[in-house]
C-alpha positions as CSV (number, residue, x, y, z in Angstrom):
1,M,32.7,-46.9,-66.7
2,S,29.3,-48.2,-68.1
3,L,26.0,-46.4,-69.1
4,K,24.8,-46.7,-66.2
5,D,27.6,-44.7,-64.6
6,L,27.4,-42.2,-67.7
7,K,23.7,-41.7,-66.6
8,I,24.0,-41.4,-62.8
9,K,26.9,-38.4,-63.8
10,T,24.1,-36.8,-66.4
11,N,21.8,-36.8,-63.5
12,I,24.4,-35.2,-61.6
13,V,25.1,-32.1,-63.1
14,K,21.0,-32.0,-63.9
15,R,20.5,-32.0,-60.0
16,I,23.3,-29.8,-59.1
17,H,22.3,-27.3,-61.7
18,S,18.8,-27.4,-61.0
19,E,20.0,-26.7,-57.2
20,S,22.0,-23.7,-58.2
21,K,19.2,-22.2,-60.4
22,S,17.1,-22.8,-56.9
23,Y,19.9,-20.8,-55.0
24,A,19.8,-17.6,-57.3
25,T,15.9,-17.5,-57.6
26,E,16.1,-17.8,-53.4
27,L,18.8,-15.1,-53.4
28,E,16.8,-12.4,-55.6
29,Y,13.5,-13.4,-53.6
30,Q,15.2,-12.7,-50.0
31,Q,16.8,-9.7,-51.1
32,K,13.4,-8.1,-52.4
33,R,11.9,-9.4,-49.3
34,I,14.2,-7.5,-47.4
35,D,14.1,-4.3,-49.8
36,K,9.8,-4.7,-48.7
37,F,10.7,-4.7,-44.8
38,I,13.0,-1.7,-44.8
39,E,10.1,-0.2,-47.2
40,E,7.6,-0.8,-44.5
41,N,9.8,0.1,-42.1
42,R,9.2,-3.8,-39.8
43,D,11.3,-4.2,-36.9
44,E,14.8,-4.0,-36.9
45,Y,14.9,-8.2,-35.6
46,D,12.4,-9.1,-38.5
47,I,15.0,-7.4,-41.1
48,K,17.9,-8.6,-39.1
49,K,16.3,-12.5,-39.5
50,Q,15.8,-12.0,-43.1
51,K,19.5,-11.0,-43.7
52,E,20.8,-14.0,-42.1
53,V,18.6,-16.2,-44.2
54,L,20.3,-14.0,-47.2
55,E,23.6,-14.9,-46.1
56,E,23.1,-18.3,-45.7
57,T,22.2,-18.3,-49.5
58,L,25.3,-16.1,-50.0
59,K,26.9,-18.7,-48.7
60,M,25.6,-22.0,-50.6
61,I,25.9,-20.6,-53.9
62,P,30.1,-20.8,-54.1
63,D,30.1,-24.5,-52.7
64,C,27.1,-25.4,-55.2
65,K,29.0,-23.6,-57.8
66,N,32.1,-25.8,-57.2
67,R,30.3,-29.2,-56.9
68,L,28.4,-28.5,-60.3
69,Q,31.8,-27.9,-62.0
70,K,33.2,-30.5,-60.7
71,A,30.5,-32.6,-61.8
72,Y,30.3,-30.7,-65.1
73,Q,33.9,-31.8,-65.7
74,E,33.7,-35.5,-64.8
75,L,30.5,-35.9,-66.8
76,Q,32.8,-34.3,-69.9
77,N,35.6,-36.6,-69.6
78,L,33.3,-39.3,-69.5
79,V,31.7,-38.2,-72.2
80,N,35.1,-37.4,-73.9
81,I,36.0,-41.1,-73.9
82,N,34.5,-41.9,-77.2
83,N,33.2,-45.2,-76.4
84,P,32.3,-46.9,-79.5
85,S,28.9,-49.0,-77.3
86,W,27.7,-46.0,-76.5
87,E,27.4,-44.3,-79.9
88,G,23.8,-43.7,-80.9
89,T,22.3,-44.5,-77.3
90,D,19.8,-42.1,-75.5
91,E,22.3,-41.5,-72.0
92,L,24.9,-40.1,-74.6
93,A,22.5,-38.0,-76.4
94,K,21.3,-36.7,-73.2
95,A,24.7,-36.6,-71.6
96,K,25.9,-34.3,-74.8
97,E,22.5,-32.7,-74.2
98,T,23.0,-31.7,-70.5
99,L,26.8,-30.3,-71.0
100,E,25.5,-28.3,-73.9
101,T,22.6,-26.6,-71.4
102,V,24.8,-26.4,-68.5
103,K,27.8,-24.8,-70.5
104,F,30.7,-23.6,-67.8
């Protein structure tokens, strides 16, 4: 494994973590939107469509979590290799920082 591999794995974890946060934000937004539609007595069709969007978001969250968990473990394993040539490199520091930030 090279520093390039370490950097790639780090970026994968960052990207999936960001995606995970986006889904959580989208979930909250959609639920508030549905509540607002119900409160305003909007057309049932509009409410139904918003609920479908909410369901799609709910389906994506477990998949995203599984991908994040797998990517996190792969990065953790790579960091644990303790490659002496990586000591003091920015890539290793960023990988460790990412693992600390994401934490499982």
